[in-house]
C-alpha positions in Angstrom: -75.2 43.6 74.5 -73.8 41.1 76.9 -71.2 42.6 79.2 -68.3 40.8 80.8 -67.4 42.2 84.2 -64.7 41.6 86.8 -66.3 42.1 90.2 -64.4 41.2 93.3 -66.8 39.2 95.4 -65.0 40.0 98.6 -66.1 43.7 98.4 -68.5 43.6 95.4 -66.5 46.3 93.6 -66.0 46.2 89.8 -62.5 46.5 88.5 -62.7 45.7 84.8 -65.3 45.3 82.0 -65.3 44.2 78.4 -67.8 44.8 75.6 -68.7 42.1 73.0 -66.5 41.8 69.9 -67.6 43.1 66.5 -68.6 40.7 63.8 -65.4 41.5 62.0 -63.3 40.7 65.1 -65.1 37.3 65.4 -64.5 36.5 61.8 -60.8 37.5 62.0 -60.4 35.3 65.1 -62.0 32.2 63.5 -60.0 32.8 60.3 -56.7 33.0 62.2 -57.5 29.8 64.1 -58.7 28.0 60.9 -55.5 29.1 59.1 -53.4 27.7 61.9 -55.3 24.4 61.7 -54.5 24.1 58.0 -50.8 24.7 58.8 -50.8 22.2 61.7 -52.3 19.6 59.4 -48.8 19.4 57.8 -47.0 19.2 61.1 -46.6 16.4 63.6 -47.7 16.3 67.3 -44.0 16.1 68.2 -43.5 19.5 66.7 -46.0 21.0 69.2 -44.8 19.0 72.3 -41.9 21.4 73.0 -44.2 24.4 72.7 -46.6 22.8 75.2 -43.8 22.3 77.7 -42.9 26.0 77.3 -46.6 26.9 78.0 -46.4 24.8 81.2 -43.2 26.8 82.1 -45.1 30.0 81.3 -47.9 29.3 83.7 -45.4 28.4 86.4 -43.4 31.6 85.8 -46.6 33.7 86.0 -48.3 31.6 88.8 -48.6 34.4 91.3 -50.1 36.8 88.7 -52.5 34.2 87.4 -53.6 33.0 90.9 -54.2 36.5 92.2 -56.4 37.4 89.2 -58.5 34.2 89.7 -58.9 35.0 93.4 -59.8 38.7 92.7 -62.4 37.7 90.1 -64.2 34.7 91.7 -63.1 34.7 95.3 -61.4 31.4 95.7 -58.6 31.1 98.3 -55.3 32.2 96.9 -53.7 28.9 98.0 -56.3 27.0 95.9 -55.7 29.3 93.0 -52.0 28.5 93.1 -52.8 24.8 93.2 -55.0 25.3 90.1 -52.2 26.9 88.2 -49.8 24.1 89.1 -52.4 21.5 88.1 -52.7 23.2 84.7 -49.0 23.2 84.1 -48.9 19.5 84.9 -51.8 18.8 82.4 -49.8 20.6 79.7 -46.8 18.5 80.5 -48.8 15.3 80.5 -50.0 15.9 76.9 -46.5 17.2 75.8 -45.0 13.9 77.0 -47.7 11.4 76.3 -49.6 13.0 73.4 -47.3 12.2 70.4 -47.2 8.5 71.4 -51.0 8.3 72.0 -51.6 9.9 68.6 -49.7 7.3 66.6 -51.6 5.3 64.0 -53.6 2.4 65.5 -53.1 -1.0 63.7 -56.2 -3.1 63.1 -56.4 -6.8 62.6 -58.2 -7.6 59.4 -58.3 -10.4 56.8 -59.2 -7.9 54.2 -55.8 -6.2 54.1 -53.2 -4.2 56.0 -55.4 -1.8 58.1 -54.8 1.0 60.6 -56.5 4.2 61.5 -54.9 7.7 61.7 -55.7 10.1 64.6 -56.1 13.4 62.9 -57.1 16.9 63.9 -60.6 18.0 62.8 -60.4 21.8 63.0 -61.2 24.7 65.3 -62.9 23.9 68.6 -65.1 26.3 70.5 -64.6 26.0 74.3 -67.4 27.5 76.5 -66.1 27.5 80.0 -67.3 28.3 83.6 -66.0 30.6 86.3 -65.4 28.1 89.1 -61.9 27.0 87.9 -61.0 29.9 85.6 -57.8 28.3 84.3 -58.2 24.6 84.8 -61.4 24.5 82.7 -59.7 26.2 79.8 -56.5 24.0 79.9 -58.5 20.8 80.2 -59.7 21.5 76.6 -56.7 23.5 75.3 -53.8 21.2 76.2 -55.1 18.0 74.4 -56.4 19.9 71.4 -53.1 21.8 71.1 -51.1 18.6 70.8 -53.8 17.1 68.4 -53.7 20.3 66.2 -57.1 21.7 66.9 -56.9 25.5 67.7 -59.3 26.8 70.4 -61.7 29.8 70.3 -62.5 30.5 74.0 -65.8 31.9 75.3 -65.2 32.2 79.1 -67.7 33.0 81.8 -69.0 36.6 82.1 -67.5 37.1 85.5 -63.9 36.0 84.8 -62.9 38.0 81.7 -59.5 39.2 83.1 -58.5 35.6 83.9 -59.4 34.6 80.4 -57.4 37.5 78.9 -54.4 36.6 81.1 -54.5 32.9 80.2 -54.6 33.9 76.5 -51.6 36.3 77.0 -49.5 33.7 78.9 -50.1 31.1 76.2 -49.1 33.5 73.4 -46.0 34.8 75.3 -44.9 31.2 75.9 -44.4 30.8 72.2 -47.6 29.3 71.0 -48.5 30.3 67.4 -51.0 33.0 66.9 -54.4 31.4 66.8 -53.6 28.5 69.2 -56.1 29.9 71.7 -58.1 33.1 71.0 -60.2 34.6 73.8 -63.4 36.3 72.8 -66.3 37.9 74.7 -69.3 37.1 72.6 -73.0 37.6 73.4 -75.3 34.6 73.4 -76.5 35.5 69.9 -72.9 35.8 68.7 -72.1 32.5 70.3 -74.8 30.8 68.1 -73.3 32.5 65.1 -69.8 31.1 66.0 -71.2 27.6 66.4 -72.9 27.9 62.9 -69.6 28.9 61.2 -68.4 26.0 59.0 -64.8 26.6 60.2 -65.8 25.5 63.7 -65.7 21.7 63.9 -66.5 21.0 67.6 -67.9 22.5 70.8 -66.7 21.7 74.3 -68.8 23.1 77.1 -68.5 22.9 80.9 -71.4 24.6 82.6 -75.0 24.5 83.7 -77.6 22.1 82.5 -79.5 25.0 80.9 -76.4 26.3 79.1 -75.5 22.9 78.0 -78.9 22.2 76.5 -78.8 25.5 74.5 -75.3 25.0 73.2 -75.8 21.3 72.5 -79.0 22.1 70.5 -77.1 24.7 68.4 -74.2 22.3 67.8 -76.6 19.5 66.9 -78.6 21.6 64.5 -75.3 22.4 62.7 -73.9 18.8 62.9 -71.0 19.8 65.1 -69.6 17.3 67.5 -69.9 18.4 71.2 -68.8 17.3 74.6 -70.8 18.4 77.7 -69.6 18.5 81.3 -72.6 19.7 83.2 -73.8 19.7 86.8 -73.4 17.1 89.4 -75.2 16.0 92.6 -72.4 13.7 93.7 -73.1 10.9 96.2 -70.5 10.4 99.0 -71.3 7.0 100.5 -70.0 6.1 103.9 -70.1 2.4 104.7 -70.1 0.6 108.1 -66.4 -0.2 108.0 -65.2 3.3 107.0 -61.9 4.1 108.8 -62.7 7.0 111.2 -59.5 8.9 110.5 -59.8 8.5 106.7 -63.4 9.6 106.9 -62.5 12.7 109.0 -59.7 13.6 106.6 -61.8 13.3 103.5 -64.7 15.2 105.0 -62.3 18.0 106.0 -62.7 19.7 102.5 -65.1 17.4 100.6 -67.8 20.1 100.8 -65.7 23.3 101.3 -62.9 23.1 98.7 -63.5 26.1 96.3 -66.2 27.1 98.8 -68.2 24.0 97.6 -68.4 25.4 94.1 -67.2 22.3 92.3 -69.3 20.2 89.8 -67.9 17.0 91.4 -68.1 18.2 95.0 -69.6 15.7 97.5 -73.1 17.2 97.6 -75.1 14.3 98.9 -73.5 12.6 101.9 -75.2 9.2 102.2 -74.4 7.4 105.5 -75.3 4.0 106.9 -77.1 4.7 110.2 -74.3 3.3 112.4 -72.0 6.2 111.3 -74.6 8.9 110.8 -74.0 10.8 114.1 -70.2 10.6 113.6 -70.5 12.1 110.1 -72.7 15.0 111.3 -70.3 15.7 114.1 -67.3 15.6 111.8 -69.0 18.0 109.3 -70.1 20.4 112.0 -66.5 20.5 113.4 -65.2 21.2 109.9 -67.7 23.9 109.2 -67.6 25.6 112.6 -63.8 26.0 112.4 -63.7 27.8 109.1 -62.5 31.4 109.2 -64.3 33.9 106.9 -62.1 36.6 105.4 -60.2 38.0 102.5 -59.3 35.1 100.2 -56.0 36.8 99.5 -55.0 36.3 103.1 -53.3 33.1 104.0 -55.3 32.5 107.2 -58.7 32.7 105.5 -60.4 29.3 105.1 -63.9 30.5 104.2 -63.9 32.8 101.1 -66.9 34.5 99.6 -68.9 32.8 96.9 -68.1 33.9 93.3 -70.9 36.5 93.2 -73.7 38.1 95.1 -76.1 36.5 92.7 -74.8 33.0 93.4 -75.0 33.6 97.1 -78.7 34.7 96.9 -79.6 31.7 94.7 -78.1 29.3 97.2 -79.9 31.0 100.1 -83.2 30.7 98.2 -82.5 27.0 97.6 -81.8 26.3 101.2 -85.0 28.1 102.3 -87.0 26.1 99.7 -85.5 22.9 101.2 -86.4 24.0 104.7 -89.9 24.9 103.7 -90.1 21.5 102.1 -89.3 19.7 105.4 -85.5 19.7 105.6 -83.9 20.5 108.9 -80.9 22.7 109.5 -78.5 20.6 111.7 -75.8 23.4 111.6 -75.4 26.9 110.2 -72.3 29.0 110.4 -72.7 32.3 112.4 -73.6 35.5 110.6 -70.7 37.0 108.7 -70.2 40.7 109.0 -69.1 41.6 105.5 -70.4 43.3 102.4 -68.9 40.5 100.4 -70.8 37.5 98.8 -70.3 35.3 101.9 -72.6 32.3 102.3 -73.0 30.7 105.8 -72.0 27.0 105.5 -75.0 24.8 106.3 -75.7 21.2 107.0 -79.2 19.9 106.0 -80.8 16.7 107.1 -84.2 15.0 106.7 -84.5 15.6 103.0 -87.0 13.2 101.5 -88.0 12.6 97.8 -90.8 15.0 98.0 -88.6 17.9 99.0 -88.2 20.4 96.1 -84.3 20.3 96.5 -84.1 16.5 96.5 -82.8 16.5 92.9 -81.2 19.9 92.8 -77.5 20.8 92.6 -76.5 23.0 95.6 -73.5 24.9 94.3 -71.8 26.1 97.4 -70.9 25.1 101.0 -74.1 23.1 101.8 -73.9 19.5 102.9 -77.0 17.4 102.5 -76.7 14.4 104.8 -78.9 11.3 104.4 -79.2 8.4 106.8 -79.8 4.9 105.3 -80.3 1.4 106.6 -77.6 -0.4 104.6 -75.4 -0.1 101.5 -78.2 -1.3 99.1 -80.3 1.6 100.2 -77.2 3.9 99.9 -76.6 2.8 96.3 -80.3 3.1 95.4 -80.3 6.7 96.9 -77.1 7.5 95.0 -78.7 6.4 91.8 -81.9 8.2 92.5 -80.7 11.4 90.7 -80.9 12.9 87.3 -77.2 13.6 87.6 -74.3 11.2 87.3 -70.9 13.0 87.4 -68.8 11.8 90.3 -69.1 9.9 93.6 -67.1 8.6 96.6 -67.1 5.4 98.6 -65.6 5.4 102.0 -64.7 1.8 103.2 -61.8 -0.2 104.7 -62.5 -3.1 102.3 -61.2 -1.8 99.0 -62.4 -4.8 97.0 -65.9 -4.4 98.3 -65.7 -0.6 97.7 -64.8 -1.3 94.1 -67.9 -3.6 93.8 -70.0 -0.8 95.3 -68.5 1.8 92.9 -69.4 -0.4 89.9 -73.1 -0.2 91.0 -73.2 3.6 91.0 -74.5 5.3 87.9 -71.8 7.9 87.5 -68.8 8.9 85.4 -66.2 8.8 88.2 -65.8 7.2 91.6 -63.1 7.9 94.2 -62.5 5.3 96.9 -61.5 6.8 100.3 -61.3 10.3 98.9 -63.3 13.2 97.5 -63.1 14.3 93.9 -59.7 14.3 92.2 -58.4 15.3 88.8 -55.2 14.9 86.9 -54.0 14.9 83.3 -54.1 11.1 83.0 -57.6 10.6 84.5 -60.7 10.9 82.4 -63.3 13.4 83.5 -67.0 13.4 82.6 -70.4 12.0 83.5 -73.7 10.4 82.4 -77.4 11.3 82.5 -77.9 15.1 82.9 -74.3 15.5 83.9 -73.4 15.4 80.2 -71.5 13.2 77.7 -68.0 12.8 76.4 -64.8 12.9 78.4 -62.0 15.4 79.0 -58.4 14.7 80.0 -56.6 11.4 79.7 -56.4 9.4 76.4 -60.2 9.6 76.2 -60.2 13.4 76.3 -57.4 13.5 73.7 -59.7 11.7 71.2 -62.7 14.0 71.8 -62.2 15.9 68.5 -60.0 13.5 66.6 -60.8 12.0 63.2 -60.2 8.3 63.4 -59.3 8.0 59.7 -59.2 4.4 58.4 -56.5 3.4 55.9 -56.5 -0.1 54.5 -54.3 -1.6 51.8 -56.3 -4.3 49.8 -53.7 -4.6 47.0 -53.4 -8.4 47.6 -57.1 -8.9 47.0 -56.9 -7.4 43.5 -53.8 -9.2 42.3 
């Protein structure tokens, strides 16, 4: 048995729980989705565009309800939850507007005949999603696959089952056909059984490296295509010529948005020595001015982490780093609460021998590194088993673009922290995973590029 529980991390009280589905319920869900796939095969993307617009409207209509549930389950600030719902509505609209055109047949130049390839649905996709963005992670997979014609079976994180159920309900009530997205609460054994089912044609996972390895192995064994968006240990490179105001603005939430629980959050802040003290002071100023409290209250700026377990894990990582020689430059004062609050911390003096050097710190911990020059900054950025996102802060944009091109990563933002939108591809390299979500690239993740060529003239 693998229970799904809603526990409010602000007070650590459980308010909902769900048991695993029966084998019959799983089979019915997959069959419903597969039946819809076969129906959609005879329909055009244009026919689904209107429905996707209506789903966007549905999320806007239920924004308060959806945002509050996400905050209650995983503790993010209510303001950030509302931003997430709006982002998801925008992603739905992006694919409703752009999807049909992007899915038109692609002509190919060939001397052998009149050639093109079709962009066709492949079948039901299993989406395994994490808790840190309970709606965005789902919509990132759902919206492009809906317009393509691939129904989704959703296996969400164990601590956000109510958010998953509400997202499913809003999508259905917005007019999406039954089977477009079906939320299930499977155990890990049941998850393997779902992946093995021949009606499942793809697996999209966002999560931990360990979870990704297990799911990718199961998908590979069963010859199922998969996309993996795993952890990150993103480098935030500050060059000599960084504009002080831009730098301050970006550092303001680079490590604290979503309480630092973001795959692409700026975890390793790599600073040329001329700006090192300035960055430490800016970060300390940001961290020390946070206000811990109820994430539902508008004046709270430091919410609890998503769970007591996550808080304890991060505390143990920090202690391991300190034991390995890291220094605590700043630590937020003790927080008098029974909630899962972690004290934001700035760590310095982390060398390669430190056990946390290549570890993802998922929470409000800033690791600040001082380097001699940009070559050393780039070398340090690339000295990681991860490669998801990065930032380069510089007044010389052309030069910043050159630096960005030298970083082994899936995404780089110049003069900003991580960013996401429907038209921008999202994904990484190395242990951060493979494949892309969002944009045209994400649209093609589970598409059959079906070649058609007319060679009649060759046989006349």
